[in-house]
N, C-alpha and C positions, 0 to 999 in steps of 0.2 A: 292615466292622465289623458285629458282631451287632446286629440291629435293635432288640432289647430295650433296649439301652443308649440308643439315640436316642429311642425312643418314650416312655421314662420320664423324659427329661431335664427336662421342664417340671413334673413332679409328684414331686419328691424328698421325699416324706413319710416320716418315720422311717427314714432310711437305715441299713442294717445294715452296720457296718464289717467289713472283712475285714483280718485281720492275717496277714502271711506271715513266719514265723520258723522256720528250720531249726536245730535245736540238740539238745543232750542234756538230761538231767534238770535240771541247774543252770540252764541257759539258760531253760528253760520256767518254772522257779520265778521267776526274775528278770523274766520277761515279764509276770507277773500285775499289776505296777504299771501298765503301759500298758493292759492289758485293763480294769482297773478304771476308769482315767481316761477311756478311750474309751466305756465303758458309760455313765458319768456324762454325757459330752458329748453323745452321740447318743441316749441313752435307749433303747438297744438293746444286748443282749449281742453280743459279737464272734464272727464265724465265724473259723476258724483253719485255715490251710494250713501244714503243717509236715512234718518228716521222721519217720522211724520210730525215732529214737535215744532215745526216752523212752516209758515205759509210758502207755497211754491213761488208766489209772486215776488218774494224777496230777491231772488236771483234769476227771475224769468228772462231778462234781457241782458244778463251779465256777459261781457265779451270773453271772459275767462272760463265760462261754463259751457260744456257740451250737453250730453244726455244726463238726465237726472232720474234715478230710480230710488224709490223709498220703501222702507220696511217699517211696519208698525212696531214690531218687536224682534229682538235678536234672540230672545230666550225661549220662545215657544218651540215645542218639539217640531222638528222639520217635517215629519210625516203628517202633521195636522195643519200646516200653514201653506196654503196655495201661493201666497205672496212670496214666500221664500223660494218655492219651486220656480216661479217666474223670474226672480232675480238670478237664481243659479243658471237658468237657461240663457238669460241675457249675457251673463258673465262668460259662459262657455263659448258663445258665438261672437263676442266682440274681439277685434284684433288684439294680439298680445301687446301689453304695454306695462310700464312700471306702476306698481300699486302702492300708494301711500296711505297707511292705516293710522289715522290721527286720534284714535280714541284711547283714553286711559282706563276705560271700564269695559267689561265684557270682551276682552281681547281674545280669550279662549273661544268664545262663541263665534267671533269673526273669523278666527283661523279655521274653524270647522266649516264655516260657510264657504270660504275661499278654497278649502280642500275639496269640497263637493263640486265646485266649479272647475276643478282641475288646474288651478293657477299655481304654478310651481313656487316653492318657498323662496327661491332666489330672485323671484320677480317682485317680492314684497318688502316693504320697509315699515317697521313699527318703531314707536317710541321705545327707548330702553329705560330702565328704572332710574338711572342717573339723570336723564333728561327730565323725567317727571318729578324727581326730588329737588331739582334746582329751583331756586327762588327767582323765577322769571315769569313775565307776563305771558298769558296764553297766546296772544297775537305773535309774540316773538318766538315762542316755542314752535308754533305752527309754521311760521314763515321760514324758520331756520331748517325745517325738514327739506326744503328745496335744494339746500346745499349738498345733501347726501344723495347717493344713487343706490338703488337696489343692486345687489351683486351682479345679476345677469345683464344689467344695463351699463356697467362700468365700461368706458371706452367706446360706447356707441353714440354718445351725444357730446356736445361741446364740454370740454373738461373744465373750463372756467365757470365757477358758480354764478348764478344770476344775481343781478342787483336786487337786494331785498327791499320791499316797500316799507315805508315808515308808518303807514296808516291804512285802514281798510278802504275799500272802494265799493260804493253802491251806485247803481245807475237808476235814475228816475226817468222813466219813459215820457216822451212828449205827451202821450195820451193821458198820463196821470196828471200832468200840469193843466191840461185842458179841463179834465174832470174836477180838479181842485178849484179852478177859477169859477166854474159853474156852481159848485157847492158853496163856496164862500159868498158868491152873489146871492144865492138863495137864503143864506143865513144872515146876510148883512155884515159879514166880516170883512170890512174894507181896509182896516188899519193894521197896526202891528198886532201880532199874536204871540202870547206866551203859552207854552205847552206845560201842562202838569200831568205827570204820570204817577199816580199814587199807588197803583196796584202792581202786584207780581203774581204769576200763576200760582205761587205757593201761599199767598196771603188769603186765598179763598179755598173752601172745600164744600162741594155740593151746594154752591150758591150762597154760602154763609161766610162772613168775614172771620178771619183767623187772627184774633188779636194776640194770640200767644206766639205767633211766628216772629222771627227776629227781623223781618223786613216790614212789619206793620207799623205804620205811623198813624196816630189817632186823627179822627176826622176834624176835631177842633184845631189841631196843629196845622192841617192843610188849609182850613178856612182862615186862620190868622195869617198864614204866609200869603195866601192869595189876596187878602185885603191889603197887605203891605205892598204887594206888587202893583195893584191897581192904584194905590196912592202915589206910587212913583211914576206910573205910566197911565194917567187917567183916560187917555184916548185909546188905550189898547183893549183887547179882548183876551180872556183866558179860556183856553180850550182844555177840558179835562179829557185825557186820552185813556184808552184801555180797550180790552176785548169786550164783546157783547156781554159776556158773563160777569164783567166788572161794572156794568152800567148801574146797578143798584148802589154800589159804593160811590160812583161819580155823582149820582143824583143826591145822595145823602150829603156829600160835600157841597154841591151847588146850593142845596136847601139851607145849609148852615151859613153860606156866604150871603144869601139874599141879595144878589146883585145881578142885574140883567146882562152884565158884561161877562158873566161866567156861564159857559156852555158845557154841559155834560154830553159827550159825543162818543161814548164807547160803542154804541150801536150804529155809528155812522162812519167809522174809520177803518175800512178794509186796508190791507197792507200798502197798496200802491198810493192810496190817498194819504195815509199816515206818512209815507216817505216824502211825498210831494209837500206836505205841510211842514215836516221837519226841515225840508230844503229851503224854506223861506221864513221860518219862524224867527222871532226876535231872540228867544232863549227857551230853555227847558229846565224845569225842576222835576226830578224823578227819583224814585227809589231805584236801586240797582236792578236793572231789568233789560229785556231785549230792546224796547223802544229807546232807552237811554243810549244803547250802543248805536242804534240807527241814527239818532239825532246827532251824536258826536261825529259819526262817520260822514254825515252830510253837512258838517261845519256849523252846527247849531251850538252856540255857547251854552254850557250846561252846568248845573249843580246836581250832584248825584249823592243820595243818602245811602250809606252802607251800614249793614249790621254785622253779622258774623263772617261774611265773605271777605277775604283779604283784598285790600285795595291794590296791592302790588300784583295780584293775579288777574283782577277783573275790572280795573278802571277802564271805562270806555275810551277808545283811541280816536283822536280827532286830527285833522290836518294841522301842520305847523301854524302857530299863532292863534289857534282857536282854543279858548280856555275851557277846560273841564275841571271843575273844582269838586273834590270829594269831601264829604262831611261824615264823620263816624268811621267805623272799621279801624284798621291799623293805619297810622300809629296812635290814633286817639285812645285806643284801648276800650272803645265802646262796641260791644258785641250785639247790641240791639238798637234798631232805629228809633224805638220809642224813648231812648235815653238822650236823644238829640233834641235840644230846645228849638222852637221856631225862630227865636232871635238869631241863632247861629246860621240857620238856613237863609234867613232874610239877609243877613250881613254878607254871606257868601254870594248870594245872587246879585247884590248891589256892587260887587267887585267886577261883575261881567260887563263888558262894554255893550253887549247885545249886538245883534245884526240889524242893520238899518233897512235893508230891502224888505218889501212886503209882498 
């Protein structure tokens, strides 16, 4: 066992929690509830060990986050992966603190990694099988972990559990707002903006659309929906969101719409600009995806299309009073997004009051 863990055991002042969570953009948005609660409990921001499936800018200026270290894979053999060597070296030399392992997958691999770093088992807290089997939203599962203490830390911090947040917290830096204003001026986007997120990382493979995936919605459905949005908001613009790899899909949808108010911007929306845009947009229509979680967390009224993923587990969380309407999934009994008709999505969007500020 690394000696630093033993030598500091008697003087655990201001322990800095470590949170381990490998996930995509939506997973990391939902993790912010736990980060906030742990910051409150230990009076220290959380270090984070995670994967590479989300842009670092998402939490770059988050007040509840300290150091962030990322691994591309937990499954590669240790002796072949220099990134794992560097992470283990970091873990060995950081001051001892409680470790919250929030993954439901690859838990054995994470235990081995923590073992290599010499982190004692009683410093760690994992989900148990009963917690993972419970029918609860991921945000609540994660935030509730802050109520518990790893055995070695019982009695060393405030016994009263922290107040648990109701929704995720994202921070849009001022520099991102300045960048967005300049970008909007260059594109002539001066009025209300409705965001459309048609893609998900799993609806494409090697640059090709995957119409067989349960989150795929046909291009003509998006075009019909966008036409209805612009009929209701004739002075607005529609911004098609996505990653650069999704730009071909966005261009295909824009071409189907044949309307200069529709902008395909997958190659122009780095993470901070997307966050700033979601922070001021009128509303969003999206498939179940990371950007849908970002928009909801930033109080953007949203309609989210679900396929096989359970809505009770994955519905994006928003501040009180901000509507997030789901279509499909449970309890609809629709396990594919392409079984949802455009009329249902349009009707759901029309129930949103929309945000006035631009």
